[in-house]
C-alpha positions as CSV (number, residue, x, y, z in Angstrom):
1,M,-32.2,63.2,-19.5
2,L,-34.9,61.2,-22.2
3,R,-35.1,58.3,-23.3
4,G,-36.4,56.7,-26.9
5,T,-38.5,58.7,-29.7
6,A,-38.6,63.0,-29.4
7,S,-42.2,62.4,-28.9
8,E,-42.4,61.3,-25.2
9,T,-44.0,63.7,-23.0
10,K,-41.0,65.9,-20.9
11,T,-41.7,69.2,-18.9
12,M,-38.6,71.0,-20.4
13,P,-37.1,70.8,-24.1
14,E,-33.6,68.8,-24.3
15,R,-31.1,70.3,-25.9
16,L,-29.6,69.2,-28.8
17,Y,-25.8,70.0,-29.4
18,L,-24.9,70.8,-33.6
19,Y,-21.5,70.3,-34.9
20,D,-20.8,71.7,-38.8
21,T,-17.9,69.8,-40.5
22,T,-18.3,71.8,-43.3
23,L,-14.6,72.7,-43.1
24,R,-13.1,69.4,-42.5
25,D,-15.5,66.7,-44.5
26,G,-17.1,69.4,-46.8
27,Q,-13.7,69.4,-48.1
28,Q,-13.6,66.1,-49.2
29,T,-16.2,67.2,-51.3
30,Q,-14.7,66.7,-54.9
31,G,-13.4,69.5,-56.4
32,V,-13.6,71.8,-52.9
33,Q,-10.6,73.1,-51.6
34,F,-11.2,76.4,-49.3
35,S,-8.8,78.7,-49.0
36,T,-7.9,80.1,-45.4
37,A,-9.7,83.3,-45.9
38,E,-12.5,81.4,-47.0
39,K,-13.1,79.4,-44.5
40,M,-12.4,81.4,-41.6
41,R,-15.6,83.7,-43.8
42,I,-17.6,80.2,-43.2
43,S,-16.9,79.9,-39.5
44,E,-17.9,83.2,-38.8
45,A,-21.0,82.3,-40.8
46,L,-21.3,79.5,-38.6
47,D,-20.7,80.9,-35.3
48,A,-23.4,83.8,-36.5
49,L,-26.6,81.1,-36.8
50,G,-26.0,79.5,-33.6
51,I,-23.7,76.2,-34.3
52,D,-22.3,74.7,-31.2
53,Y,-19.2,73.4,-32.4
54,I,-17.4,74.5,-35.6
55,E,-14.4,71.9,-36.6
56,G,-11.4,73.2,-38.5
57,G,-9.6,71.3,-39.8
58,W,-6.7,68.5,-39.7
59,P,-4.2,70.5,-38.1
60,G,-0.6,69.4,-40.1
61,A,-2.5,67.5,-42.9
62,N,-2.5,70.6,-45.1
63,P,-0.7,74.0,-45.0
64,T,-4.2,75.3,-45.2
65,D,-5.6,74.1,-42.3
66,S,-2.8,74.6,-40.3
67,A,-2.8,78.4,-41.2
68,F,-6.3,78.7,-40.7
69,F,-5.9,77.2,-36.9
70,D,-3.1,80.0,-37.1
71,A,-5.8,82.4,-37.5
72,A,-8.8,80.6,-36.1
73,P,-11.1,83.3,-35.6
74,K,-12.7,83.8,-31.9
75,T,-16.0,82.3,-32.2
76,R,-18.8,81.9,-29.6
77,A,-18.9,78.2,-30.9
78,R,-16.6,75.8,-29.7
79,M,-13.6,75.2,-32.3
80,A,-13.0,71.3,-32.5
81,A,-9.3,70.1,-34.8
82,F,-9.7,67.0,-36.2
83,G,-7.1,63.9,-36.3
84,M,-6.7,60.0,-35.6
85,T,-6.4,58.2,-32.4
86,K,-2.8,57.6,-31.7
87,R,-0.4,54.5,-33.8
88,A,0.2,51.5,-32.3
89,G,3.6,50.9,-30.9
90,I,3.7,54.5,-30.3
91,S,2.9,56.5,-26.9
92,V,1.0,59.2,-27.0
93,E,3.4,61.9,-26.4
94,N,5.4,60.8,-29.2
95,D,3.0,60.8,-31.9
96,D,3.3,63.6,-34.1
97,V,-0.5,63.5,-35.7
98,L,-1.6,64.0,-32.0
99,A,1.0,66.6,-31.4
100,A,-0.5,68.3,-34.7
101,V,-4.0,68.2,-33.0
102,T,-3.0,69.0,-29.5
103,N,-0.9,72.1,-31.1
104,A,-3.9,73.4,-32.6
105,G,-4.8,75.3,-29.5
106,T,-9.0,74.5,-30.0
107,K,-10.8,74.1,-27.0
108,A,-12.6,70.3,-28.7
109,V,-10.7,67.8,-30.3
110,C,-12.7,65.0,-32.4
111,L,-10.4,61.9,-33.1
112,V,-11.6,59.2,-35.4
113,G,-10.3,55.6,-34.7
114,K,-12.0,52.2,-35.8
115,S,-15.1,50.6,-34.2
116,H,-15.2,47.6,-36.9
117,D,-13.2,44.7,-36.0
118,F,-12.7,43.8,-39.8
119,H,-10.9,47.4,-40.5
120,V,-8.9,47.0,-37.2
121,T,-7.6,43.9,-38.4
122,T,-7.4,44.3,-42.2
123,A,-6.6,47.8,-42.4
124,L,-4.6,48.7,-39.7
125,G,-3.3,45.0,-38.9
126,I,-2.9,45.5,-35.2
127,T,-4.9,43.4,-32.7
128,L,-8.3,44.1,-31.0
129,E,-6.9,44.7,-28.3
130,E,-4.5,47.2,-29.1
131,N,-7.1,49.4,-31.1
132,R,-9.1,49.7,-27.9
133,D,-6.1,50.4,-25.8
134,A,-4.9,53.4,-28.2
135,I,-9.0,54.8,-28.1
136,G,-8.4,54.9,-24.6
137,Q,-5.1,56.3,-24.1
138,S,-5.3,59.0,-27.0
139,M,-8.9,60.6,-25.4
140,A,-7.3,60.4,-21.7
141,H,-4.1,62.4,-23.5
142,M,-6.3,65.0,-24.8
143,V,-8.8,65.4,-21.5
144,A,-5.2,65.9,-19.8
145,Q,-4.8,68.7,-21.9
146,G,-7.7,69.9,-20.9
147,R,-9.6,69.4,-24.2
148,E,-13.0,68.6,-24.7
149,A,-12.6,65.3,-26.4
150,L,-14.6,63.3,-28.8
151,F,-14.1,60.2,-30.1
152,D,-15.9,59.5,-34.0
153,A,-16.6,55.7,-34.1
154,E,-15.3,54.9,-37.7
155,H,-17.5,52.5,-39.6
156,F,-19.9,51.7,-36.2
157,F,-22.7,50.7,-37.5
158,D,-21.1,48.2,-39.9
159,G,-19.0,47.4,-36.8
160,Y,-22.0,46.9,-34.5
161,K,-23.4,44.7,-37.1
162,S,-20.2,42.5,-37.2
163,N,-19.5,42.5,-33.9
164,P,-21.3,44.0,-31.6
165,D,-19.5,43.4,-28.2
166,Y,-16.5,44.9,-29.7
167,A,-18.0,48.3,-31.2
168,L,-19.6,48.8,-27.9
169,S,-15.7,48.0,-25.9
170,C,-14.7,50.9,-27.9
171,L,-17.6,53.3,-27.0
172,R,-17.0,52.6,-23.8
173,A,-12.8,52.6,-23.7
174,A,-13.4,56.4,-25.1
175,L,-15.8,57.2,-22.7
176,E,-13.8,55.5,-19.3
177,A,-10.6,57.7,-20.5
178,G,-13.0,61.2,-20.4
179,A,-14.6,61.5,-23.8
180,R,-17.6,63.9,-24.1
181,W,-19.0,62.8,-26.7
182,V,-19.0,59.1,-28.5
183,V,-19.8,59.7,-31.8
184,L,-22.0,56.6,-34.1
185,C,-20.6,57.1,-38.1
186,D,-21.8,56.0,-40.5
187,T,-18.5,56.0,-42.6
188,N,-20.0,54.3,-45.6
189,G,-23.4,55.7,-45.9
190,G,-25.1,52.5,-46.4
191,T,-27.2,51.9,-43.2
192,L,-30.9,52.8,-43.4
193,A,-32.8,54.8,-41.6
194,E,-34.5,52.5,-39.3
195,E,-31.5,50.4,-38.6
196,I,-29.8,53.1,-37.4
197,G,-32.7,53.9,-35.0
198,R,-32.5,50.5,-34.0
199,I,-28.9,50.3,-33.2
200,T,-28.8,53.7,-31.4
201,R,-31.2,52.6,-29.2
202,E,-29.5,49.3,-28.3
203,V,-26.1,51.2,-28.0
204,I,-28.1,53.6,-24.9
205,A,-30.0,50.8,-23.5
206,A,-26.5,48.7,-23.1
207,G,-25.3,51.5,-20.8
208,I,-24.0,54.4,-23.2
209,P,-25.3,57.6,-22.0
210,G,-27.7,59.2,-24.6
211,D,-26.7,63.1,-23.9
212,H,-22.7,61.3,-24.8
213,V,-23.9,60.1,-28.1
214,G,-23.8,62.0,-31.6
215,I,-24.8,61.1,-34.9
216,H,-22.5,61.5,-38.1
217,T,-24.1,59.8,-41.5
218,H,-23.1,60.1,-45.1
219,N,-26.1,60.4,-47.7
220,D,-24.8,57.5,-50.3
221,T,-28.5,56.3,-49.7
222,E,-30.4,59.6,-50.0
223,S,-30.9,59.4,-46.4
224,A,-28.7,60.9,-44.3
225,V,-31.1,63.6,-42.7
226,A,-33.7,61.1,-42.2
227,G,-30.9,58.5,-40.6
228,T,-30.1,61.6,-38.1
229,L,-33.3,62.0,-36.8
230,A,-34.0,58.1,-36.4
231,A,-30.4,58.6,-34.2
232,V,-32.5,61.4,-32.7
233,D,-35.4,59.5,-31.7
234,A,-33.3,56.9,-30.0
235,G,-31.7,59.0,-27.9
236,A,-28.8,60.4,-29.5
237,R,-27.6,64.4,-28.2
238,Q,-25.3,65.8,-30.7
239,I,-25.5,66.0,-34.5
240,Q,-22.9,65.8,-37.0
241,G,-22.9,67.5,-40.7
242,T,-22.3,69.9,-43.4
243,L,-23.6,73.6,-44.7
244,N,-25.5,72.4,-48.3
245,G,-24.9,68.6,-47.2
246,L,-21.3,69.1,-48.7
247,G,-19.3,65.8,-48.4
248,E,-17.0,63.1,-49.4
249,R,-18.9,60.7,-52.3
250,C,-22.9,61.8,-52.1
251,G,-22.3,64.3,-48.8
252,N,-22.8,64.6,-45.5
253,A,-26.2,64.8,-43.7
254,N,-27.5,68.4,-44.3
255,L,-27.5,70.6,-41.9
256,T,-29.7,73.3,-44.3
257,T,-32.2,70.7,-43.7
258,L,-31.8,69.5,-40.2
259,I,-31.9,73.0,-38.6
260,P,-35.5,73.7,-39.7
261,I,-36.9,70.4,-38.9
262,L,-35.6,70.5,-35.6
263,K,-36.7,74.6,-35.3
264,L,-40.4,74.3,-37.2
265,K,-41.7,70.7,-37.5
266,E,-43.2,68.8,-34.6
267,P,-42.0,66.3,-32.8
268,Y,-38.8,68.1,-32.5
269,R,-39.5,72.1,-32.0
270,S,-41.2,71.2,-29.3
271,A,-39.1,68.1,-27.9
272,F,-35.5,69.8,-28.4
273,E,-34.0,73.1,-28.5
274,I,-31.1,73.9,-30.4
275,G,-28.2,77.2,-30.3
276,V,-30.1,78.1,-33.3
277,S,-32.4,81.3,-32.3
278,D,-35.5,82.2,-34.7
279,D,-33.4,85.1,-35.9
280,S,-30.7,83.4,-37.0
281,L,-33.0,81.1,-38.6
282,K,-33.8,83.6,-41.0
283,E,-30.1,83.9,-42.4
284,L,-30.2,80.1,-43.0
285,T,-30.9,80.8,-46.7
286,R,-28.3,83.7,-47.2
287,T,-25.9,81.5,-45.4
288,S,-26.3,78.6,-47.6
289,R,-26.0,80.9,-50.5
290,M,-23.0,82.7,-49.6
291,L,-21.6,78.8,-49.1
292,D,-22.5,78.4,-52.6
293,E,-20.8,81.8,-53.4
294,I,-17.9,80.6,-52.1
295,L,-17.4,77.3,-54.6
296,N,-18.9,79.3,-57.4
297,S,-21.4,77.0,-57.7
298,V,-25.2,77.3,-58.7
299,P,-27.7,76.6,-55.5
300,I,-29.5,73.6,-56.0
301,K,-33.2,74.8,-56.8
302,Q,-35.1,72.1,-55.5
303,A,-33.1,72.2,-52.1
304,A,-35.0,71.9,-49.5
305,F,-36.0,74.9,-47.4
306,V,-33.5,77.1,-48.8
307,G,-33.4,76.0,-52.4
308,P,-34.7,78.8,-54.6
309,S,-37.9,77.2,-55.8
310,A,-38.4,75.4,-52.4
311,F,-41.2,77.9,-52.3
312,A,-42.0,77.8,-56.0
313,H,-45.4,77.3,-57.3
314,K,-45.7,76.7,-61.0
315,A,-49.2,74.9,-61.5
316,G,-52.6,77.4,-61.9
317,L,-54.1,75.4,-59.6
318,H,-51.4,75.7,-56.4
319,A,-51.0,79.6,-57.4
320,S,-54.4,79.9,-56.9
321,A,-54.5,78.6,-53.9
322,I,-51.6,80.1,-52.3
323,L,-52.9,83.7,-53.1
324,K,-56.0,82.7,-50.7
325,D,-54.1,81.1,-47.5
326,P,-50.4,80.0,-48.3
327,T,-50.4,77.2,-46.2
328,T,-52.3,75.0,-48.9
329,Y,-48.9,74.1,-50.4
330,E,-46.7,75.7,-48.0
331,H,-45.6,73.3,-44.7
332,V,-43.4,76.4,-43.3
333,D,-43.7,80.3,-43.3
334,P,-40.5,80.5,-46.5
335,A,-39.4,83.7,-44.3
336,S,-38.5,82.0,-41.4
337,I,-35.6,80.6,-42.9
338,G,-34.9,83.7,-45.3
339,N,-36.7,82.5,-48.0
340,A,-38.8,83.8,-50.7
341,R,-42.5,82.8,-52.3
342,I,-42.0,82.4,-56.2
343,I,-45.1,82.3,-58.3
344,P,-43.1,81.7,-61.6
345,M,-44.9,82.3,-65.3
346,S,-44.6,79.7,-67.2
347,N,-46.3,78.0,-70.2
348,Q,-48.3,76.0,-67.6
349,A,-49.2,79.5,-65.7
350,G,-52.9,80.4,-65.3
351,Q,-54.4,84.0,-64.6
352,S,-54.0,83.2,-60.6
353,N,-49.8,83.2,-61.3
354,L,-50.4,86.1,-63.3
355,R,-52.0,88.5,-60.9
356,R,-49.8,87.3,-58.3
357,R,-46.6,88.0,-60.2
358,L,-48.1,91.4,-61.1
359,A,-48.8,92.6,-57.9
360,E,-45.3,91.8,-56.9
361,A,-44.2,94.0,-59.4
362,G,-46.5,96.4,-58.3
363,L,-49.1,96.3,-60.6
364,E,-52.8,95.8,-59.4
365,V,-55.0,94.5,-62.8
366,A,-58.2,93.7,-62.2
367,R,-59.0,90.0,-63.2
368,D,-61.3,91.5,-66.2
369,N,-58.7,93.6,-67.7
370,P,-58.6,92.4,-71.5
371,A,-54.8,92.7,-71.5
372,L,-54.6,89.4,-69.1
373,P,-55.3,86.8,-71.7
374,R,-52.7,88.8,-74.1
375,I,-50.0,89.1,-71.5
376,L,-50.6,85.0,-71.1
377,E,-50.8,84.3,-74.9
378,R,-47.3,86.0,-75.3
379,I,-45.3,84.5,-72.5
380,K,-46.7,81.2,-73.7
381,A,-45.5,82.1,-76.9
382,L,-42.1,83.5,-76.0
383,E,-41.6,80.2,-73.9
384,S,-42.6,78.1,-77.0
385,K,-39.3,79.7,-78.7
386,G,-37.1,79.1,-75.8
387,Y,-37.8,82.0,-73.7
388,S,-38.1,81.0,-69.3
389,Y,-39.4,83.8,-67.3
390,D,-39.4,81.3,-63.8
391,T,-36.4,83.1,-62.7
392,A,-36.5,86.2,-65.3
393,Q,-38.7,88.6,-63.0
394,A,-37.9,91.5,-64.8
395,S,-38.0,90.8,-68.3
396,F,-41.2,89.6,-67.6
397,E,-42.5,92.6,-65.7
398,L,-41.4,94.7,-69.2
399,I,-43.7,92.4,-71.2
400,A,-46.8,92.9,-69.1
401,R,-46.5,96.6,-69.1
402,E,-45.9,96.8,-72.4
403,E,-49.1,94.9,-73.3
404,L,-51.2,97.4,-70.3
405,G,-49.3,100.1,-72.0
406,Q,-47.2,101.3,-69.1
407,L,-44.1,100.8,-70.7
408,P,-42.3,103.7,-71.5
409,E,-39.8,104.1,-74.5
410,F,-36.5,105.5,-72.9
411,F,-34.1,105.3,-76.1
412,E,-34.2,103.4,-79.6
413,V,-31.5,100.7,-80.5
414,K,-30.6,101.8,-83.8
415,R,-27.9,99.1,-84.5
416,Y,-24.6,97.6,-82.6
417,R,-21.9,95.6,-83.6
418,V,-19.6,93.1,-82.0
419,T,-15.7,92.4,-83.1
420,V,-13.3,89.7,-81.8
421,E,-9.8,89.7,-82.8
422,R,-6.7,87.8,-82.3
423,R,-3.5,89.6,-82.2
424,K,0.3,89.7,-80.7
425,N,0.7,92.0,-77.4
426,K,4.3,93.3,-77.1
427,R,5.1,90.2,-75.4
428,N,4.6,88.8,-78.8
429,Q,1.5,86.6,-77.4
430,M,-1.5,85.7,-79.1
431,V,-4.5,87.4,-77.3
432,S,-7.6,88.2,-77.9
433,L,-9.9,91.6,-77.8
434,S,-13.5,92.4,-78.0
435,E,-14.8,95.4,-79.5
436,A,-18.7,96.4,-79.2
437,V,-19.6,99.8,-81.7
438,V,-23.6,101.1,-80.3
439,V,-25.6,103.7,-81.6
440,L,-28.5,104.8,-79.7
441,K,-31.2,107.7,-80.2
442,V,-31.5,109.4,-76.7
443,D,-34.0,112.4,-76.8
444,G,-33.9,112.9,-80.6
445,E,-29.9,112.6,-80.1
446,K,-28.0,110.2,-82.0
447,K,-25.3,108.8,-79.8
448,L,-22.4,106.4,-80.6
449,S,-20.5,104.4,-78.1
450,V,-17.1,102.1,-78.7
451,S,-15.8,100.0,-75.8
452,E,-13.3,97.7,-75.6
453,S,-13.6,94.0,-73.2
454,M,-9.6,94.6,-72.1
455,D,-9.4,94.7,-68.1
456,E,-6.5,96.7,-65.9
457,T,-4.4,93.3,-66.2
458,G,-4.2,93.2,-69.8
459,S,-7.0,90.3,-70.1
460,D,-9.7,89.9,-72.6
461,R,-12.8,89.7,-70.8
462,G,-14.8,88.6,-73.8
463,P,-17.7,90.0,-76.4
464,V,-20.8,90.2,-74.1
465,N,-18.3,92.4,-71.8
466,A,-17.9,94.8,-74.4
467,L,-21.1,95.2,-75.4
468,A,-22.3,95.8,-71.8
469,K,-19.7,98.6,-71.0
470,A,-20.4,99.9,-74.6
471,L,-24.1,100.3,-74.1
472,A,-24.3,102.0,-70.7
473,K,-21.4,104.2,-72.3
474,D,-23.5,107.5,-73.4
475,L,-27.3,107.3,-72.4
476,G,-27.4,111.0,-72.0
477,R,-30.1,111.9,-69.4
478,F,-30.0,108.4,-68.0
479,Q,-26.4,107.8,-67.5
480,E,-26.5,108.2,-63.8
481,H,-29.2,105.5,-63.4
482,V,-27.4,102.9,-64.9
483,T,-23.3,103.8,-63.9
484,D,-23.9,101.6,-60.9
485,I,-25.2,98.5,-63.0
486,R,-23.3,95.2,-62.3
487,L,-23.4,92.3,-63.7
488,V,-22.9,89.1,-61.3
489,D,-24.0,86.3,-63.2
490,F,-24.2,85.2,-67.0
491,K,-26.1,81.9,-68.0
492,V,-26.3,80.6,-70.9
493,R,-28.5,77.4,-72.3
494,I,-28.7,75.7,-75.3
495,T,-32.4,75.7,-76.0
496,Q,-32.0,73.2,-79.3
497,G,-29.2,71.2,-80.4
498,G,-27.7,71.0,-83.9
499,T,-26.2,73.4,-86.4
500,E,-29.5,75.5,-85.7
501,A,-28.8,75.7,-81.8
502,V,-31.0,78.4,-80.2
503,A,-29.3,80.0,-76.9
504,R,-31.0,80.8,-73.9
505,V,-29.4,83.5,-72.2
506,I,-30.1,85.0,-68.1
507,I,-28.4,87.8,-67.1
508,D,-28.5,88.6,-63.2
509,S,-27.6,92.1,-62.8
510,E,-27.1,94.1,-59.3
511,D,-27.1,97.9,-58.3
512,S,-25.8,99.8,-55.7
513,S,-28.2,99.7,-53.1
514,G,-28.1,95.6,-53.5
515,Q,-30.9,95.6,-55.5
516,R,-30.9,92.4,-58.2
517,W,-33.2,91.3,-61.1
518,S,-32.7,89.0,-63.9
519,T,-33.3,89.1,-67.5
520,V,-33.7,86.7,-70.2
521,G,-32.6,87.0,-73.8
522,V,-33.0,84.5,-76.6
523,S,-31.0,84.2,-80.2
524,A,-29.5,81.3,-82.7
525,N,-26.5,84.2,-82.0
526,I,-25.5,84.2,-78.6
527,V,-24.2,87.8,-78.1
528,D,-27.7,88.5,-80.0
529,A,-29.3,86.8,-76.8
530,S,-27.0,89.0,-74.4
531,F,-27.8,92.1,-75.8
532,E,-31.6,91.6,-75.8
533,A,-30.9,90.7,-71.6
534,L,-29.1,93.6,-71.2
535,L,-30.9,96.0,-73.1
536,D,-34.1,95.0,-70.6
537,A,-31.8,94.9,-67.7
538,I,-31.0,98.8,-68.2
539,R,-34.9,99.6,-69.0
540,W,-36.5,97.4,-65.7
541,K,-33.7,99.7,-64.1
542,L,-35.0,103.2,-65.2
543,L,-38.1,102.0,-64.5
544,R,-37.8,100.9,-61.0
545,D,-35.8,104.3,-60.7
546,G,-39.1,106.0,-62.0
547,V,-37.5,108.0,-64.8
548,A,-39.3,109.8,-67.0
549,A,-39.1,108.7,-70.8
550,S,-37.8,110.3,-73.6
């Protein structure tokens, strides 16, 4: 077994085990509450990724967790139920908390118990011996039930600093009772990486086998990942964490950061083996975004490896170098974790950015093309008014094609109107109703479309919804190309405050093939900004489908 740092020479990579607690510890994030169906979906994604252990929750703590274990999916990963060691004065056979964990029927069981003498005597109000006996008896009970037992040593690092002999005795009690893993928990998240590494090394030197030691860190000092790696360097062989770093307070160690580090970065890539394959690693970004979708949250742009901006190169100098060799400003290949390189357009952009972006849109433009400086100037002028083309790739392409003389005029907007009315329904309740009227000229023919925003439940979906429906209601021969467009996201930002506020609207659209694109509109009127983005979305789709102009 490897001892010491991950960089020590060895003939074969050592196995590291990944333990995901998104469904339990991650659910303790403020504002997060998974449904049973969502927990099923997340566990299936974790299993596909190659996680070794999936902690499904605390059976008996709430109806959702209990329902999940009743219907838990069959996974390659070991499903774990979470609970706590038995209470003082109650036998393991009569402890209802242990009974609920046992009845969950999982292959693995993780029980949390105190390892800090202060918490034992103050929080629990029992003797140190009583607590240690509870740990041993609880572990032995689970092993006797044929379960793989894990002991989460709560507040271990604080406990070790206070009373190392007692903290170690809690680990020994669990191991002697048959526990497979003893997990060192930095429950308060305040222990820094160097200290985590030192204490883990001392624990292993004291006779606790490293291949039975896990690490569980919290991110209260923004060092949960660093602390986890320090423990691995010291000899710990199980890593606990969550997708996207979810967790109580500031979150847990982020597995979407740790996994690519272990797979792609030295010395870990050579020293260790994990259950995530190279092919599964390419699904990491998609899995991260899936969780964001479930939580109805926007992905953190600057998140390492999986963030939308993790491989975005905005400065012209950077983009120029990236065109020659991506390794000049990228420490890993974005495709290896399922992410993508972005060369955004902005008021900091140079011609290297521009030509790269044009090439991505299928436009090969010579360096001396006189349209290039016009496109740059136009982008900069528009951004000074509040536009942003970092993410609105489709709107950028339309501007570029217009300056290059390659933008067909599919139809002409003559006018539009949106009204919002408040009125009583049949139940004498006040409800709102939005109505939009759009007048277009298509192939020389005037077309007038009217649409309401009422959905099948009788709820008003708002003026932008009415406008989108009216705009796409009758486009003549173009109609078949727009019927499958679906608006999947709508973001508004006020770029100037006060009574002269200007709104920037970014709309994400998707078609039936899964193709997705973003457009932008800016106006002092939010509906007008939305209409501009909607128009761009339709024009880009017609352009992408190769439709001939009017």
